[in-house]
C-alpha positions as a printed Julia matrix, in Angstrom:
403×3 Matrix{Float64}:
   0.0     0.0     0.0
   1.27    3.45   -0.94
   1.33    6.51    1.29
  -1.13    7.92   -1.29
  -3.85    5.44   -0.32
  -7.09    7.27    0.43
  -5.77   10.68   -0.61
  -7.68   12.92   -3.0
  -5.41   13.76   -5.92
  -6.31   16.38   -8.51
  -4.41   16.07  -11.8
  -4.22   19.13  -14.05
  -3.27   18.44  -17.67
  -2.09   21.15  -20.07
  -1.49   21.18  -23.82
   1.89   19.53  -24.3
   2.86   16.39  -26.16
   3.77   14.8   -22.8
   0.03   14.74  -22.04
  -0.02   11.27  -23.6
   1.79   10.02  -20.45
  -1.04   11.07  -18.19
  -3.08    7.95  -18.9
  -0.28    5.88  -17.32
   0.0     8.43  -14.52
  -3.67    8.12  -13.62
  -3.42    4.33  -13.61
  -0.46    4.47  -11.23
  -2.27    6.81   -8.84
  -5.36    4.61   -8.84
  -3.22    1.52   -8.24
  -1.6     3.35   -5.31
  -5.06    3.77   -3.78
  -5.59    7.49   -4.47
  -8.91    9.04   -5.46
  -8.24   10.86   -8.73
 -10.04   13.68  -10.5
  -8.75   15.3   -13.7
  -8.93   18.86  -14.97
  -7.84   19.48  -18.57
  -7.22   22.72  -20.39
  -9.38   22.76  -23.54
  -6.3    22.55  -25.8
  -4.92   19.51  -23.96
  -7.78   17.42  -25.34
  -5.94   17.42  -28.67
  -3.27   15.21  -27.05
  -5.27   12.8   -24.84
  -9.01   12.18  -24.7
 -11.23   12.92  -21.7
 -12.91    9.54  -22.27
  -9.63    7.72  -21.62
  -8.94    9.67  -18.44
 -12.48    9.45  -17.06
 -12.48    5.67  -17.65
  -9.17    5.26  -15.82
  -9.96    7.67  -12.97
 -13.58    6.5   -12.59
 -14.58   10.16  -12.36
 -15.84   12.78  -14.83
 -13.13   14.9   -16.42
 -13.47   18.66  -16.02
 -12.39   21.13  -18.68
 -14.66   24.18  -18.74
 -16.66   26.12  -16.17
 -19.92   24.87  -17.68
 -21.05   22.21  -20.12
 -21.56   24.35  -23.19
 -23.69   21.66  -24.82
 -26.22   21.7   -21.97
 -27.77   25.08  -21.21
 -29.21   23.7   -17.95
 -25.91   22.32  -16.67
 -24.56   23.51  -13.33
 -21.14   25.1   -13.29
 -17.98   23.22  -12.4
 -17.02   24.81   -9.11
 -13.29   25.46   -9.12
 -13.35   26.34   -5.41
 -14.88   22.98   -4.47
 -12.37   21.14   -6.66
  -9.48   22.99   -5.03
 -10.76   22.25   -1.53
 -11.47   18.58   -2.37
  -7.84   17.89   -3.21
  -5.23   16.71   -0.72
  -2.66   17.06   -3.51
  -2.71   18.96   -6.81
  -0.38   17.86   -9.59
  -0.07   19.79  -12.86
   1.56   17.55  -15.45
   2.57   18.33  -18.04
   3.07   21.96  -17.05
   3.78   23.87  -20.28
   5.68   27.16  -20.48
   2.38   28.92  -21.17
   0.66   27.51  -18.07
   3.71   28.06  -15.86
   3.81   31.73  -16.88
   0.1    32.14  -16.13
   0.43   30.4   -12.76
   3.33   32.69  -11.83
   1.4    35.8   -12.93
  -1.95   34.88  -11.39
  -3.75   34.75  -14.73
  -6.98   32.77  -14.49
  -8.41   32.26  -17.97
  -9.45   28.59  -17.69
 -10.83   26.14  -15.13
  -7.46   24.59  -14.34
  -5.85   27.94  -13.49
  -8.86   29.1   -11.44
  -8.66   25.85   -9.47
  -4.92   26.31   -8.95
  -5.53   29.76   -7.45
  -8.21   28.27   -5.14
  -6.22   25.23   -3.97
  -5.19   25.05   -0.31
  -3.23   21.81   -0.65
   0.38   21.17   -1.74
   0.79   21.84   -5.47
   3.28   19.86   -7.55
   4.15   20.71  -11.14
   6.1    18.77  -13.76
   7.49   21.09  -16.48
   7.45   19.82  -20.06
   8.53   21.81  -23.12
  11.15   21.96  -25.83
  14.79   22.77  -25.18
  14.89   26.45  -26.12
  11.63   27.17  -24.28
  12.95   25.43  -21.18
  16.19   27.43  -21.29
  14.47   30.78  -21.87
  14.9    33.29  -19.06
  11.14   33.83  -18.76
  10.65   30.12  -18.05
  13.38   30.21  -15.43
  11.69   33.19  -13.82
   8.36   31.33  -13.77
   9.94   28.28  -12.1
  11.63   30.41   -9.42
   8.43   32.35   -8.76
   6.31   29.23   -8.38
   8.8    27.65   -5.99
   8.83   30.88   -3.98
   5.04   30.44   -3.64
   5.69   27.06   -2.03
   4.81   25.02   -5.11
   6.95   21.92   -5.58
   8.7    21.3    -8.9
   9.22   17.77  -10.19
  12.32   18.44  -12.31
  12.27   17.85  -16.03
  14.72   15.31  -17.39
  17.06   15.37  -20.39
  16.59   13.38  -23.54
  15.23   13.5   -27.06
  12.42   16.05  -27.37
   9.5    16.31  -29.78
  11.45   18.71  -32.0
  14.31   16.25  -32.32
  16.58   18.34  -30.12
  18.31   16.61  -27.23
  18.49   18.24  -23.81
  16.43   19.16  -20.74
  12.68   19.69  -20.99
  11.2    16.18  -20.98
   8.49   15.63  -18.38
   9.53   13.14  -15.73
   8.27    9.61  -16.36
   5.03    8.58  -14.57
   6.82    6.11  -12.26
   9.29    8.8   -11.25
   6.52   11.35  -10.63
   4.72    8.91   -8.34
   7.93    8.14   -6.44
   8.82   11.83   -6.14
   5.43   12.69   -4.62
   5.49    9.69   -2.25
   8.98   10.58   -1.03
   8.1    14.24   -0.63
   5.08   13.35    1.51
   7.13   10.92    3.59
   9.77   13.59    4.31
   7.13   15.68    6.03
   5.78   12.89    8.24
   6.74   12.71   11.93
   8.28    9.21   11.83
  10.22    9.74    8.61
  13.66    8.22    9.0
  12.63    6.23   12.08
  12.73    2.43   12.25
   9.89    0.8    14.18
  10.09   -2.81   15.39
   6.71   -4.39   16.18
   5.7    -7.86   17.33
   2.21   -9.25   16.84
   0.09  -12.37   17.11
   0.53  -15.54   19.17
   3.39  -17.99   19.28
   2.9   -21.71   18.76
   5.0   -24.01   20.93
   5.23  -27.5    19.44
   4.25  -30.61   21.41
   4.76  -32.96   18.49
   4.65  -32.55   14.66
   0.86  -32.06   14.84
  -0.02  -30.37   18.13
   1.08  -27.15   19.78
   0.41  -24.87   22.74
  -0.95  -21.5    21.66
  -3.38  -18.74   22.58
  -6.31  -16.81   21.1
  -4.4   -13.75   19.88
  -5.42  -12.75   16.34
  -2.58  -10.26   15.84
  -5.03   -7.52   14.84
  -3.83   -5.01   17.43
  -0.21   -5.34   16.35
  -1.09   -5.05   12.67
  -3.12   -1.9    13.32
  -0.13   -0.44   15.16
   2.11   -1.29   12.2
  -0.26    0.48    9.79
  -0.5     3.53   12.06
   3.3     3.77   12.28
   3.76    3.36    8.52
   1.1     5.95    7.77
   3.16    8.59    9.57
   6.37    7.65    7.82
   7.89    4.93   10.02
   9.82    2.1     8.37
   8.28   -0.92   10.07
   9.82   -4.32   10.72
   7.0    -6.57   11.86
   7.76   -9.88   13.56
   4.5   -11.8    13.51
   3.39  -15.11   14.9
   0.83  -17.21   12.98
  -2.09  -14.98   11.93
  -4.47  -14.27    9.05
  -3.93  -10.51    9.37
  -2.42   -8.58    6.45
  -0.59   -5.26    6.22
   0.01   -4.36    2.58
   2.06   -1.2     2.87
   5.28   -0.2     1.15
   6.86    0.72    4.51
   6.03   -2.54    6.3
   8.22   -5.66    6.12
   6.73   -8.76    7.75
   8.93  -11.47    9.24
   6.78  -14.56    9.98
   7.72  -16.74   12.96
   6.06  -19.5    14.96
   7.74  -20.11   18.29
   8.79  -17.79   21.1
  12.43  -18.63   20.38
  12.06  -17.68   16.72
  10.44  -14.4    17.75
  13.21  -13.76   20.27
  15.89  -14.3    17.62
  14.18  -12.11   15.02
  13.55   -9.27   17.47
  17.14   -9.25   18.7
  18.39   -9.22   15.12
  16.63   -5.91   14.44
  16.43   -4.19   17.84
  19.8    -2.41   17.8
  18.94   -0.62   14.55
  15.46    0.39   15.74
  14.31    3.7    17.17
  11.05    2.36   18.57
  10.08   -1.17   19.63
   6.46   -2.07   20.34
   5.97   -5.6    21.62
   2.28   -6.38   21.31
   2.61  -10.11   20.59
   1.05  -12.62   22.98
   4.18  -14.72   23.51
   3.83  -18.07   25.24
   5.25  -17.97   28.76
   5.94  -21.72   28.75
   6.81  -24.33   26.16
   7.08  -28.14   26.26
  10.47  -29.17   27.61
  10.56  -32.17   25.31
   9.11  -32.21   21.79
   8.17  -35.57   20.35
   9.44  -36.16   16.82
   6.41  -38.36   16.15
   2.73  -37.77   16.71
   1.82  -38.75   20.27
  -0.76  -41.54   20.15
  -3.91  -41.32   22.23
  -3.42  -44.19   24.63
  -4.06  -43.04   28.18
  -6.88  -41.0    29.66
  -4.4   -38.28   30.66
  -1.25  -36.81   29.16
   1.37  -35.11   31.26
   3.56  -32.42   29.69
   6.62  -30.97   31.38
   6.86  -27.29   30.59
   9.71  -24.83   30.88
   9.81  -21.05   30.7
  10.38  -19.32   27.38
  12.82  -16.43   27.15
  11.3   -13.1    28.21
  11.72  -11.05   25.04
  10.52   -7.77   26.52
  12.76   -7.98   29.58
  15.75   -8.89   27.44
  15.27   -5.74   25.36
  14.81   -3.62   28.47
  18.21   -4.85   29.68
  20.05   -3.77   26.52
  18.1    -0.77   25.27
  19.98    2.47   24.73
  18.23    5.17   22.73
  15.14    3.14   21.83
  11.61    3.85   23.0
  10.39    0.5    24.32
   6.66   -0.23   24.6
   5.09   -3.3    26.17
   1.57   -4.66   26.58
  -0.08   -6.09   29.67
  -3.24   -8.17   29.46
  -4.5    -8.64   33.01
  -7.46  -10.2    34.83
  -6.86   -8.91   38.37
  -4.89   -6.13   40.1
  -4.55   -4.71   36.62
  -2.97   -1.35   37.32
  -0.63   -2.65   40.0
   0.6    -5.48   37.79
   1.05   -3.21   34.76
   3.15   -0.68   36.68
   5.26   -3.48   38.12
   5.89   -4.77   34.6
   6.67   -1.25   33.35
   9.38   -0.82   36.02
  10.85   -4.32   36.08
  11.29   -4.49   32.31
  12.62   -0.93   31.88
   9.83    0.23   29.56
   8.99    3.73   28.4
   5.28    2.97   27.96
   2.99    0.1    28.78
  -0.45   -0.52   27.29
  -2.81   -2.18   29.76
  -6.01   -3.92   28.86
  -8.19   -6.13   30.99
 -10.15   -9.21   30.09
 -12.74   -7.88   32.56
 -13.6    -5.05   30.14
 -16.23   -5.94   27.58
 -14.92   -5.5    24.04
 -11.24   -5.72   25.05
  -8.7    -8.49   24.61
  -8.1   -11.09   21.92
  -9.85  -11.56   18.64
 -12.24   -8.61   18.52
 -12.27   -5.41   16.49
 -12.19   -3.17   19.59
 -10.02   -2.6    22.62
 -10.17   -0.61   25.84
  -6.75    0.42   27.09
  -4.89    2.42   29.67
  -1.47    3.78   28.71
   1.09    4.36   31.47
   4.41    6.12   30.9
   7.68    5.58   32.77
   6.8     8.41   35.19
   3.59    6.52   36.04
   1.36    9.08   34.33
  -1.86    7.21   33.57
  -4.18    7.88   30.62
  -7.47    5.98   30.41
  -9.23    5.6    27.08
 -12.81    4.53   26.33
 -13.65    1.49   24.2
 -12.44    2.16   20.66
 -11.64    0.34   17.45
  -8.17   -1.18   17.43
  -7.22    1.22   14.62
  -8.1     4.15   16.89
  -6.22    2.6    19.8
  -3.17    2.26   17.54
  -3.41    5.95   16.69
  -3.66    6.89   20.37
  -0.53    4.87   21.06
   1.36    6.52   18.19
   0.41    9.95   19.57
   1.88    8.95   22.94
   5.07    7.72   21.28
   5.42   10.94   19.29
   5.24   12.92   22.53
   8.02   10.74   23.94
  10.13   11.37   20.83
   9.64   15.12   21.06
  10.11   15.36   24.83
């Protein structure tokens, strides 16, 4: 999943030969999960058809203030279009349009929408060599950047005239990557590595049977999505689960046993800035594992269990700069036990939930938590979706980072 998922992206197309690339550009934005609307200057329709772009974007294409063929048509509101957009990209941006943008000229729907937009505006210049090198074009580019608009630089290559040099519009893949990276740079966890554990562990009894628990992994996966959505590069160590996290910033490392989780976590902890251990790790495992399926012979079966390694405590013992977050699922003396765990394992935050609270715990879509920091400041939250709980936790972590 791209950082563009769910964002409203307005694409403005002007009359340059590079307009033919916009069909691919729209497809890429749609594939990335963005909602796309297109505004075309009237002359740009000579280079790419509105039908193509409306089919790909699944939205009507706008070009004029009114539908001149329908005298009863309502006007296309440039203010509403500008306010709808989370991002506005003008590509290709011809020398003519760049000059008008820099001068505040508003003689078509695209330019009127540009002047109304409150969102970040990106523009991808595209023109022939001599036009690109002309001083007036350079002045337009500098003026637009001084307004806070963001230029996606033109590339060099063979141009429509046959000349070779700068002026080619960036390729659609490169435009998408440029915008994604620019958004990421402004997010609060950009450049931070986040290590997260999720799900249960399965401790083998024999090749068929195991000891496990009811954890679905949903809470951990929601935390991973919340961290990635604000720019964190997430390493997710997950026990067996059906949960998915399709995001370009999330790497999932599947494990089964507590030992496998321990090894994976320690491999990545030193390079992490934040570690959030939400997995429900087995406290005990069979001391002896049968290499063959145990036959059902007697009315009882005795298993000798031994403790698993305490992953959270082991990280607390070696942490340096990391923010370390643990979870506590309790059934009695909840607050007392959570604070004890917070202190004994050298945590920065602990998330407490109780199986006594309806809607909390394993398997469900909701959770009811209390977050306690290392100074024993306690914040109680009402019952919320696990996605909302994940966001609350990320807000707490951001405060710790900025403290």
